[in-house]
N, C-alpha and C positions, 0 to 999 in steps of 0.2 A: 500366533496370531495373525490373520490375513486381513490383506487390507480391505476395504469397501470401495471399488474401483468403477466409479461410474463413467461409462462413456457415450455422454450424451451432449448433444451441441445446443446451442441456446436457444433454440427454435423449438425444441423438444422437452426440454425439462420442465416439470411441474412446478406448482409455489413449496415453499419450506414446509407446508402442511402436508402435501403428499411425499415430501422427503420422510415425515414420521411416520405418516402411514403404511411406508413401504416397509415398517418391521413391526407393526401391529395395525389388526383390523379393527374396525369401528361397530359398535354395536346398532343394528337397525335392519326393520322387516319390509319387504317391498310384497304387497297383496295386487297390485294394481295388475287388470287384465291388460294384454298386450299380445302382439303379433312379434316373435323373435325377431329380432334384427341382427343383420348379420356382424361377423366380428371379423375384424382384421389386424393381423399379428403387430406387435408393438415392436418399433425399433428401438426400445430403451433395453440395453442389455447392461447389468451391473454385474459385478463379482463378489458375493458374499460368503466370507469364512473359505475360501478357494474352489465356489461353486458357482456357476453362472446361471443368472435369474435374467428371464423378461420381467418387465415391469408393465402390468397391462392394467390401465383404468378403463372400469366397466362403464358402459354407455347405457343409454336409457333403453332397455327392454332387448338387451342382453343376456343370455342364460348361461350358467355353468355347463350345460353339456353342448352349446355352439362355442364357448372357449375352448372345451376338451378337443373338440371335431378340429378347430384353427391350429391348436399349437401341438396335436397329436400326443397328448399326454392322457392318462384316466385322471376321474374325479378324485380317486384315492390319492392319486401323486399331488394333484393340487392343494386338495384338504389337509395331508401332513405336512404341507410348506405354510397353509393359512388355516391353521384351526380353527379360527371361529368359523368356518363353512360346515363344520359340524354340526352346527347347532341354528344356524341361518341361511338365508339365500343370499345371492349377489342382490346387491343395490347399485344404482346409477352414483359413481364418484368414489365407489371401493377400489382400493389399489391392491392388487394381487401379485404376487411373486411365481411363477411359472416357470420350472426347471428347464434350462434349454436340451433339446434331445440332439443326438449324436446326426441325424441326419438332415436336420435345415442347416441352410448356409449361415454362418454367423453374421447379422447384419454390420455393415461396414459404412462410416461416416463417409457420406460422398462428399468428394473435393470440388470447391466450387468452380466452376468453370471460370478458367482465365486466373486461378487462384494468383495472389500476389504473393512475391516477397519482399522484405523491406532492407533495403539499402542505406546505413547510416553514412553520409559525407563526412570524409575526412581533409585534413589539407593537403593542400595541391591539386586535388581532383576536380574535373572539368565534365560536362557532358560529353565530350570527345573522350574522354577515359572511360566513362560507363559505358559509352557505346560499344567501345572496343572490350571493354572487359565482360559482357553479359552477350555481345554479338546483336544488338539491337541498334535501330536508328536514333539517332538524336532527335529527329521530329516527332519519334512514338514517344521516346521518355517525356518531352514536352505535353504530349498530349496526354498521356497517364497522369502528368504531373503537373497543372498548368501553372503551378507557384514557380517553376523551375525557368518561366521565359524569361523572368529578371536576372538569371544567373543561379550558383549554388551558393549555402551557407553552410559552414561547418557545423557538423552535427544535426543536418537537416535529412529527414526519412524520405529517401527516394523509392516508391514503389513501381513494382517490374512484375509482368504476368511471366509466372514459370514457364507456360507452354509457348512462350516468345524468345526463352534463351536459348540461344545458338551454340554461345561461347563456353569453357567452363570458368568458372568464378576464381579467380586468383586474388590473392590479399593485394590491396592497392598498395602503390610505393610512393610515399611523400619524400621528396626531394631533402634531403640532410639529416633524416630520422632513420634509427637502427632499422631492421627489416626482420621479424621473427618467423622462421619457417611453422604455418599454422600447425604442420603435424608434430612439430616437435614440442615438449612442453617446456615452458619458461618459468626458469626455476629462481627463488630468492627475490622476487620482486618486492615483497614488502621491504626489504631490507632498507633501501634508499628510498622508496615511495615513488619510484619511477616508471615510467609509462615504455615498455619495449615490447608492446603488440599492438596490432591495428585491427579493426572489426571487419569482419566479411560474413557473408549469410552462411551457415552449416546447413544448407538445404539437405546435404546427404546424411546428416547424422542425428540421431535418435535421442534423446533424454527421458529421463524417468524421475518425476516430481513426486515425493511423497510428503502429505501434510499431515502433522499430527495433532489432535484437537481433541478437548475434553465435552466431546456430544453425549455422553453418558446415554446411549441408546437404552443399554438395558435397564437403567434405573428407571426410565420413564416406558418401559414397555407397558406396565399395569394401568395407564391412565385410559379413561372412557372418553366417548366422543363430546361429553361437557365439559370436559377439563382442557387445559392450555398448557403449554409445555412451559416449565418454570423459567422465570425471568431471566434468570442466572446463565440459561444454556441459550438464549435467543441469539447473543452477541454471537456466539461459536458458531452458530449457524449461517447467522448473518454475513460472518466472515468468510465463510466456506463458499457462500453463495458468490461473493465478489471473487474470490478463486477461480470458481468455476466460469465465468465469464471472460476472467483473464485467459485460462487456457484456451477458451475458444477462440477469444480473439487473434491469441499467438499463432493456433491452429489455421486459421484462417490466412494469416501470415507466410505461412508456409513450415512452421517448426514442427517436427516430430516430436509431440511430448506424449508420455503418458503419465496419467495422474493417479495415484493412491491415494486413499485417505483412511487413515487410522483413529479410532477411537479410544484415548487412552482412558477415559473412564475416571480420570483422577486417581488413578491407583498405581500405584509404584508396581506393583506384581504384573498388571497389564502391562507396564511400559517394557518391561524386563522379555514378557513373553512377544512383543511386538519387535524389540531389537534381535530377539533370536530368529526372526524370519528371514528367508534368504531374499525375499525380495527387497525386503528394505537394504539389505546389504549392497544391493545394486544400484540403489538411489544415488541420481547424481547431486540433488540436491533435498535438505529435508525442511520443512516450512513447520516451526513447531518444536516442541510443545508450549506450554502456557505455563505452568505454575512452578514454581523453585523447585520443589520437590522432584519434580519430571526434569525439569532442564538441567538438574545436577546429573542425572544418571544418562539423558541423551547427549550430553555434553562430552562426557568420557567416552558414550559407545564413537560420537562422530569423530574426536579427535583418535582414537584407535584404529577407527576405519578411513580416514583421512575423506568423510563426506562433508561438503561443506552444509552447514545448518543455519537456518536463520531465526532469531527470537524475535515474533512479529509483534507482540503485545505487551510483553512485561518488562520492566525495568529491572529485573533481576539482571547481573552482570555475568554473559557466559563466555567474554572475549578475554578474560583472563587464563593465560596459559593456555590457550587454544587457539591455534592459526587458522582454524577452520569456520570460526564462528563470527558471525554476522548481527550486531545488536543494533535493531531498529529503531528502540527507545531508551535513553539512557537515565541512569539514576538521576533524582534531582538534583544533587550537587553537580554533576556534568553537565546539566542541562543550564543551570546557573552561571557556569564557566564559560560555554558556548555562548548564551546570550550576552554574557560582558565582552566577549570577543567581539560580537558585532556591535555592539555600543561602541566598542573602541575605534571600529571603521569610521564612526562618525567625527575625527578628530579634526579634520577639515573644518568643522563647523564651530560655532561659539557653544563650548557643552556647558549646561548649568545643571546642577542637582538641586532638589527640592526635597528637602526632609523635613519631619516635624521634629518641631524643638524637643517634644517629650522621648523623641528616640534618637537624641543626638550622642546619646553614649551607649546606645544599644549595639551588641557584639556582632550582630548580622548586617547593621547599618553601616558599621566601622567596616566591617571586612566586606561588604560591596564595593564602598566609595574606594577603599583600598585597592582593590584588584580592578577596579574600573580605571583609577590612575596608572596602575601599572599597565593596562593592557592600551592606554592611549598612548602613553609613551613609548611603547613597542612598536605602535603601528603610525608613528608620525615621523617619517623620514627626516625632517627639517627641524623638528623640537621647535614647534611654534604653536603647538597647540593651546588653546585658552580652556580649562578644565576649572570649575569652581563649585562649590557649594555653598547653599546657606541654607536658614530653616525657617521654617513658619509658625509663630505662636498664635494657636487657636484661643488663646485667652485676650491678647492685644489685637489679632487680627491683621497681623504687619510680620515682616521679615526679619530676620537677626542674621548677623556674621556670625563667623567660628567665635569672636569675642563675645557674643550675646548682645552687640551694640545695633541699633534700630537702622536696617540699609532700606533704601528704594529698590523694588525687582528692576523698575527702567536701567538703573545703573549697571546692571548686570547683564542686560541683554545687548547684543550689537544691532546698530541701524546699517551696517554695512555687509555685513556676514551672517547668514543662516544661522538661526539661533535653535538647538537642540536641547531641550528640557526634559530631564530623565526625573518621574515622579516614583521613587520605590517605596509604595505604601500599599497596605490592605486597609486603612483605614476610611471608612465611606464618608464619614465627615470632612475629613483632612482632603480628601479626593474632590468633594464637591466645592468646599470652598477654593481650592487652588484650581480648578477648573472656572469657576465664577472670575477669581481674579485674572486669570489669563484672556478672559473674554475683553478685558479693559485694554489690552496691550496695544500701542498704536499701530494702525496698519503699516506703516512704513518699516516697522519690524517682523520680518518672517521668522514665525517659529513654527516648530515640531514639537509634541509631546511624546514621550515612549512612558508607557506604563508596563507593570509587570504583572497585574492581576485582573483579568478579563472581567470578573464577576463584579469587582467594586463600578466598572465603567460601564457596566451594562445598563446599570440603574441611573444611567445619569440621559440628561436631554440629549438625544440622537444630533440635533443642530448644532449644539455645541461641543460635540465632538469632532466632528467635521469643521468647524472653527477653526481647533486647535492643531487640525491635521494628526490627529492622535494615530502613534503605531501601538500595536499590542502583540506580544509574545503570542504565540498559537503554541498550548500545549498539546504533545500528540494525543491525550488520552482525553483530558477532563474539557479543555477550549479550544476545539477545534473548529476550523473554518472551511466552509465549503462555497466557491462561487457557483450560485446556479446559474448564473448567465453564463458561464464558458461553455461554449458547443459541445466539451469532451464530457462534461458533466450532464449535460442535457442529453446526450446519446446514452450514457450510461444510465442515466434514470430510466429512458424510455425502453432499453433493453432489459433493465431488470424488471420493469413493471408486466413486460410482455411475459415474462420467465415465471413470474413469481406473485403477481397481482397486487403488489403491495411497492411503497416507497422504500427505497434503501435506506438504509442508518450510516453510521459513520463506521460503524465496523464492516459494512458492505464494500465502502470505498478502499478501507483500509486493506480489508482482502486482495481487491482489485490491484492497487498501487502496487505492493508488495509482490503479489505473483506476477503481474506483468513486468515489474522492474528485473526482476530476477531470472524472468524467463527469456527476455530479452537479453539480457546478459549472457545467458548459454547462447541463444541462437547466434549472437554476433560475436564471442570469443570463444565457445566451446567449453570443453568438461573442465578446463583447468580456471576456474571462478577465481580461487583464493590467490592465484600467481597473475591474475590480468586485472585484478579490481582495481589498481592505481589507475588504470586507463578510461575506467567507466564515465567518471566524472567528464571526461574530454570528449566522449563519443556518443553516450548512450542518448543525454539530451533528453532525459526522462519527463513526459508531462505530465506530471502527479496530478491528480484531483484534490487530495488530501493530504497525503503521506511523502513530503517531501524527503529525497535519500541522496546524500552524499558520505560514500563511506572510506575511511581513512584507517590503516594499523593505528594501534595504540603502542607498537614496538615489538622487536624482536618477535619472542613466541606468542605474543596475542593476537586476537581477532580484530576484526573492524568495527569500529562504531559509527553510528549515523552523527555527522558533524552539520548536516544541515538545519538552519533556525529560521523555523517559520515566522514571519513578522507579517499582520495585517495592518494595512493605514487605510483610514477614515479620509478618502484623497478629497478636500474642498473644492477642487474645481470642477471635479466630475459628480460631487454627492455620493461615491461610491465606496464600497470597501474593498480592497484589491490585495492580493497577497505580494508582497514587494520583494521576499526575500526567501 
């Protein structure tokens, strides 16, 4: 099973509609009178089943004869690859696969004039040390990076034109920290979770990225132009489009990156054929697949071949007994644990949990409050945290303590310390009444409210949510949040629409975030991803648009799970929603 290997820049790619057309032609006749239009050879070259093809979009008044003349192939050859041409003529918008001939020179993606490399600032680095490292002037670095005029920040990304570099790039040395020769593998870093490597641009290294997704191209091959792609498949195409843009961005930053895309068809037999591919066995990183039945097979393969793999969308755990696996989205029980850890970090505030009286003895509620209390005690160095639980009676419209005695909410709030109120409920009526009650809290009491279920709060008055400084846990899949005022998001949306003429979905953002993060890790730390993963948090400073990532090994022979918890806050002062964690 060979890869579908696009080699297109983000200025050349067509909409996802044309990605689908790449594998099947639509039915349409054109009888208009015209003068034959000139044909220009396409720069879009792909690999399908081991063979190279140009992707040519037919323009107005182009003829099959003219296309054959430009590409130096016969009509029979083109019709063999595009069988619909046996019954109809070409028409504007039609996309043809044209076999690459030996004579023409293979198109090469032109490197941007003055292409940049990205340098991540590490501790103790200065503009002077960067000047010496790359053989460029300090004044030039400031000109290329105006924000550096105020000094450098750890994790800051510095861009340097590749054609201006006159010195070899050596690994930066930070005082008091161990240095690892980048040519030597760094072993057993997972055991102590310590960071023993530092980033430097691997401009001379090439990296091979493989993406496995259930695109089900063959299954959709029979649809005609009045049909649409099944909605279940859209998300995977959208995810792939985000990956494409990430790969293009990394190429512009100087990384030599090869991308191969494999259609798993959601069939185990197809997965096994893909894994037998020599190309896949040379991969430096595998992203995917998606479904558990596929994951189990690929996990065993990745472990046996020592190839890092990323589970991008599924909560199915691939990290157990696989030190080469990265889990982006965790199981629900683990998400709850990580969220509880975040809440425990609020120990310096006056923490108050408000539960429903009807759920006072509910096992999930009891377990949650128990976990929260334990986490607060673990994170409170001086053991002075204030943590209490009260219950709201929806029949009496009042508050009760643990002994079911009536209490006043104000008596549980502090006027001298911030109050952090946690409302772990899915009951819409209960949430509505609590929000109404909290509106009456005196302005002298500073409060913030944390909610676990976004769908409940989405039905509330937006102004009330700002008044209580609401914070919400943003689930990776269902309850996502994208800040469309973020310049990075705006730029991504612009490029996405330029390429595919549609707005990106959350899967598009996820595809970009995940591919960009791991491609950056390869560029900065080389091929040894699993041994340098403990260093990523300190140096990558990944500007995620949707998918926050912070990987940590779960121990010994296990892989790495994403321990980032995304929290969205309704900020009263600015009347905006922001990602705060």
